Structures are given as C-alpha cells and as structure tokens.
C-alpha positions as CSV (number, residue, x, y, z in Angstrom):
1,M,42.3,22.0,62.8
2,K,38.9,23.5,63.6
3,V,37.2,23.2,67.0
4,A,33.5,22.7,67.4
5,V,31.1,22.4,70.4
6,V,27.9,20.3,70.1
7,T,25.3,20.5,72.8
8,G,23.0,17.6,73.2
9,A,25.7,15.4,71.7
10,G,24.6,12.2,73.4
11,S,21.9,11.1,71.0
12,G,19.9,11.8,67.9
13,I,20.8,14.8,65.8
14,G,23.5,15.9,68.2
15,R,25.3,12.5,67.9
16,A,25.0,12.5,64.1
17,V,26.3,16.0,63.8
18,S,29.2,15.3,66.2
19,L,30.2,12.2,64.2
20,A,30.1,14.1,60.9
21,L,32.3,16.9,62.3
22,L,34.8,14.4,63.7
23,E,34.9,12.5,60.4
24,D,35.6,15.9,58.6
25,G,38.6,16.5,60.8
26,Y,37.2,18.7,63.5
27,R,38.1,18.6,67.2
28,V,34.7,18.2,68.8
29,V,33.7,19.0,72.4
30,L,30.7,16.7,73.2
31,A,28.4,18.5,75.7
32,G,25.3,17.1,77.4
33,R,23.9,16.0,80.8
34,R,24.4,12.3,80.4
35,R,28.1,11.4,80.5
36,D,27.5,7.8,79.5
37,A,25.6,8.8,76.4
38,L,28.4,11.2,75.5
39,Q,30.9,8.5,75.9
40,E,28.9,6.3,73.5
41,T,29.0,9.1,70.9
42,R,32.7,9.3,71.4
43,A,33.2,5.6,71.0
44,A,31.1,5.6,67.8
45,A,33.6,7.9,66.2
46,G,36.2,5.1,66.0
47,A,39.7,6.3,65.2
48,A,38.4,9.9,65.2
49,S,37.5,9.6,68.9
50,E,40.9,10.9,69.9
51,R,39.7,14.3,68.7
52,A,36.6,14.2,70.8
53,V,36.3,15.6,74.4
54,V,33.4,14.8,76.7
55,V,32.2,17.5,79.0
56,S,29.1,16.9,81.2
57,T,27.1,20.1,80.9
58,D,23.7,21.4,82.0
59,V,22.8,24.2,79.6
60,R,20.3,25.6,82.0
61,S,23.1,26.5,84.4
62,P,25.2,29.6,83.8
63,D,28.0,28.1,85.9
64,S,27.9,24.8,84.0
65,V,28.0,26.5,80.6
66,H,30.8,28.8,81.7
67,A,32.8,25.7,82.8
68,L,32.2,24.1,79.4
69,F,33.6,27.0,77.4
70,Q,36.5,27.5,79.9
71,R,37.4,23.9,79.1
72,V,37.3,24.7,75.4
73,K,39.6,27.6,75.9
74,E,42.0,25.8,78.1
75,S,42.1,22.7,75.8
76,F,42.2,24.3,72.4
77,G,42.6,28.0,72.8
78,R,39.8,28.8,70.3
79,L,36.3,27.9,69.0
80,D,35.3,27.8,65.4
81,V,31.7,26.3,65.5
82,L,29.0,26.0,68.1
83,F,26.0,23.9,67.3
84,N,23.2,24.8,69.7
85,N,21.3,21.5,69.6
86,A,20.3,20.7,73.2
87,G,16.5,20.8,73.4
88,L,13.5,19.6,75.3
89,G,9.9,18.9,74.2
90,T,6.8,18.2,76.2
91,P,4.1,15.5,75.9
92,R,1.2,16.7,73.8
93,V,-0.9,18.9,76.3
94,P,-3.6,21.4,75.6
95,L,-2.4,24.9,76.2
96,Q,-4.7,25.4,79.2
97,D,-3.3,22.3,80.9
98,V,0.4,23.1,80.6
99,S,2.0,23.2,84.0
100,Y,4.3,26.1,85.0
101,E,7.0,23.6,85.7
102,A,6.8,22.1,82.2
103,W,6.8,25.5,80.6
104,R,9.8,26.6,82.6
105,D,11.8,23.4,81.9
106,V,11.3,23.8,78.1
107,V,12.1,27.6,78.2
108,D,15.2,27.0,80.4
109,V,16.7,24.3,78.1
110,N,15.6,25.5,74.6
111,L,15.9,29.2,74.9
112,T,17.9,30.1,78.0
113,G,20.4,27.3,77.4
114,T,20.9,28.4,73.8
115,F,21.4,32.0,74.9
116,L,23.9,31.1,77.6
117,C,26.0,29.0,75.1
118,T,25.8,31.7,72.5
119,Q,27.0,34.3,74.9
120,E,30.0,32.3,76.0
121,A,30.9,31.4,72.5
122,F,30.5,35.0,71.4
123,R,33.1,36.1,74.1
124,L,35.5,33.4,73.0
125,M,35.2,34.0,69.3
126,R,35.4,37.8,69.7
127,D,38.7,37.7,71.5
128,Q,40.5,34.8,69.8
129,S,43.0,35.2,66.9
130,P,42.1,34.8,64.1
131,R,38.9,36.3,65.3
132,G,35.4,35.1,64.6
133,G,33.5,31.9,64.2
134,R,30.1,30.4,63.4
135,I,27.1,29.6,65.6
136,I,24.4,27.3,64.3
137,N,21.1,27.0,66.1
138,N,18.8,23.9,65.9
139,G,15.4,25.5,65.1
140,S,12.4,23.5,64.1
141,L,9.6,23.6,61.6
142,S,7.6,24.6,64.7
143,A,9.4,28.0,64.4
144,H,7.1,28.5,61.4
145,S,4.0,26.5,62.0
146,P,3.0,24.8,65.3
147,R,1.7,21.3,65.9
148,P,-1.4,21.0,68.0
149,D,-0.9,21.2,71.8
150,S,2.8,22.3,71.6
151,A,2.7,25.8,73.1
152,P,6.0,25.6,75.2
153,Y,8.1,24.1,72.4
154,T,6.6,26.2,69.7
155,A,7.1,29.4,71.7
156,T,10.8,28.7,72.3
157,K,11.5,27.8,68.7
158,H,10.0,31.1,67.5
159,A,12.2,32.8,70.1
160,I,15.2,31.0,68.7
161,T,14.5,32.7,65.4
162,G,14.7,36.1,67.1
163,L,17.9,35.1,68.9
164,T,19.4,33.9,65.6
165,K,18.8,37.2,63.9
166,S,20.1,39.2,66.8
167,T,23.2,37.0,67.0
168,A,23.8,37.4,63.3
169,L,23.5,41.1,63.5
170,D,25.5,41.7,66.6
171,G,28.2,39.2,65.5
172,R,29.0,41.2,62.3
173,R,31.5,43.5,64.0
174,Y,33.4,40.4,65.4
175,D,33.3,38.2,62.2
176,I,30.8,35.9,63.9
177,A,28.1,34.4,61.7
178,C,24.9,32.8,62.9
179,S,22.6,30.4,61.2
180,Q,19.4,28.5,62.0
181,I,18.5,25.1,60.6
182,D,14.8,24.2,60.9
183,I,14.4,20.4,60.8
184,G,11.4,18.3,60.1
185,N,11.0,14.7,61.0
186,A,14.6,13.4,61.3
187,A,14.5,9.7,62.1
188,T,15.7,9.6,65.7
189,E,14.4,7.9,68.8
190,L,12.4,11.1,69.5
191,T,10.3,10.7,66.4
192,E,9.6,7.0,66.6
193,R,6.0,7.9,67.5
194,M,5.5,9.2,64.0
195,N,5.4,5.6,62.8
196,Q,2.2,5.1,64.8
197,G,0.7,8.4,63.8
198,V,0.6,11.9,65.2
199,L,-2.2,14.4,65.6
200,Q,-2.7,16.8,62.7
201,A,-4.2,20.3,62.9
202,H,-7.5,19.1,61.6
203,G,-7.9,16.5,64.3
204,V,-6.8,13.4,62.3
205,V,-4.0,11.1,63.5
206,A,-1.7,10.2,60.6
207,V,1.6,8.5,60.1
208,E,4.3,10.9,58.9
209,P,7.4,10.2,56.7
210,R,10.8,10.6,58.3
211,M,14.3,11.1,56.8
212,D,17.7,9.7,57.7
213,V,19.4,11.8,60.4
214,T,22.6,11.8,58.3
215,H,21.0,14.4,56.0
216,I,20.8,16.7,59.0
217,A,24.4,16.1,59.9
218,N,25.5,16.8,56.3
219,A,23.5,20.1,56.2
220,V,25.1,21.3,59.5
221,L,28.5,20.3,58.2
222,H,27.9,22.3,55.0
223,V,27.0,25.4,57.0
224,A,29.9,24.9,59.4
225,N,32.4,24.8,56.5
226,L,31.3,28.0,54.7
227,P,33.9,30.8,54.5
228,I,33.1,33.4,57.1
229,E,32.2,36.0,54.4
230,A,29.2,33.7,53.4
231,N,26.3,32.6,55.5
232,I,23.1,30.6,55.2
233,L,20.9,32.6,57.7
234,F,18.0,30.1,57.6
235,M,17.8,26.6,56.2
236,T,14.8,24.3,56.2
237,I,15.5,20.6,55.8
238,M,12.6,18.1,56.0
239,A,11.2,14.8,55.0
240,T,9.9,15.6,51.5
241,K,6.4,14.2,52.0
242,M,5.8,15.3,55.6
243,P,2.7,17.5,56.1
244,F,4.4,20.9,56.6
245,V,3.7,22.8,53.4
246,G,0.0,23.3,53.5
247,R,-0.2,22.3,57.2
248,G,-3.6,23.2,58.7
C-alpha cells in the first residue's frame, strides 16, 4: 500500500486531494497547522479514515517538518508521494505598500516550506527500499502570469517552478520524480471572492468562472499513480473560461 503526505490538508485543495488518495487506497499523512481542520478531513474520509494519520505541522519550521517526516518513517517505513500544497496568499496590496512581514510570511510558507518538505522527502525516498518516489508541487497560474497587486505570491510561485525543475533533475539519480500542477480558479473557500468579481489587469473588476475542486484532486491522483519511468513535469488545470489565456 502506498504512502502519501499532503501538506495544507485541512481545507480546500489539500482536503480534496487527501480524500482522493484515501479513496484510492493510499495511507495518507495529513499535515497542517490546524489539528481540528485535519481531523475534519480525516472524518470526511469515512471508512478510509483508518488509513489517515493527522500530524500538526508548521512548514515554516525545520524542526516541525523534520518531526513530520520522522513520523512517516516510524509509522510506515517509506514515502511514495509528497503533495506540497501548503500555501499562503496576501490581500491585494500595491507592490510599494507590501510590508516586510507580509512578504516574509508568504515566502516562508510557499517557498521555504516547500523546500523543507522536499528536502526531508528526498532523504527518505533516496534511502528506502524500493528506492524513489514522487513529489508534486502545487504551483499556480501566477507562476506564468501575475494578477495585479500580488507580488509576494507571484514571486514565490515563480520560484516553485525553479525548485520543481531542480528537484526533477537532482532526483533522477535516486528515482525521484517531481511535478508541478498549476491551478486556476478551483472552487474553494479561498476563491469565493471571485463570485463578486476580482480586479483584472486592465483595471476592470469581473466575475470569474470556477471549477469543482474534485478535478484538481483527480489530476493530482493521476500524476501520483504514474509509473516512476514516466512523469508529467508541468500540468495546467483551470476553469475553461477564466481569463488566463490572453490575460492582460
């Protein structure tokens, strides 16, 4: 039975992916800062909840991340899939008004947290038998084209693309594959504001279409279940009619 770790598993995309993995037969370690939200994800799995393990984790902390992967090693002895999903955005703020604290918080969670989890997963996957595994990073359409007033988030998602490529390259010798899924307008609580309209590049506020989050979960599951000799390096999955193609 395969073992997966999902960060940010307490809500939204992380919850949907965790439930899809559990339904597919995985053992899933649910990681996130809010234990109560993680427990809700576990309860939502129904009969499959017996294969879910809740581990409170702050991905910004090297010690917390290390403890998470030690728990994986002690509980299951291996790791097959890591979904780096934990992320943080900021309210829409003009670049010149972004505070240092807001910048640092987004970088610490989105970039440093992903790196720390990747590093720990790398060590575990490298040394286990059979060797190898798969790391899937939650990117964003902002890794390609920014929204107005989103400098911290956009910068970290561009950086995730570089980390994905480096991980894919450095993982070859250890049979570790790395992918990035760039998501646009999944219908979660974080995108509810799109129903009231969001600022476009040309200054107009417009309502944007969203898509069911289960489509994201199915996409992640597809990548997770690929044989190790095959990889989808980058995938874009988006609401068909959202203003991304031709944005600006």
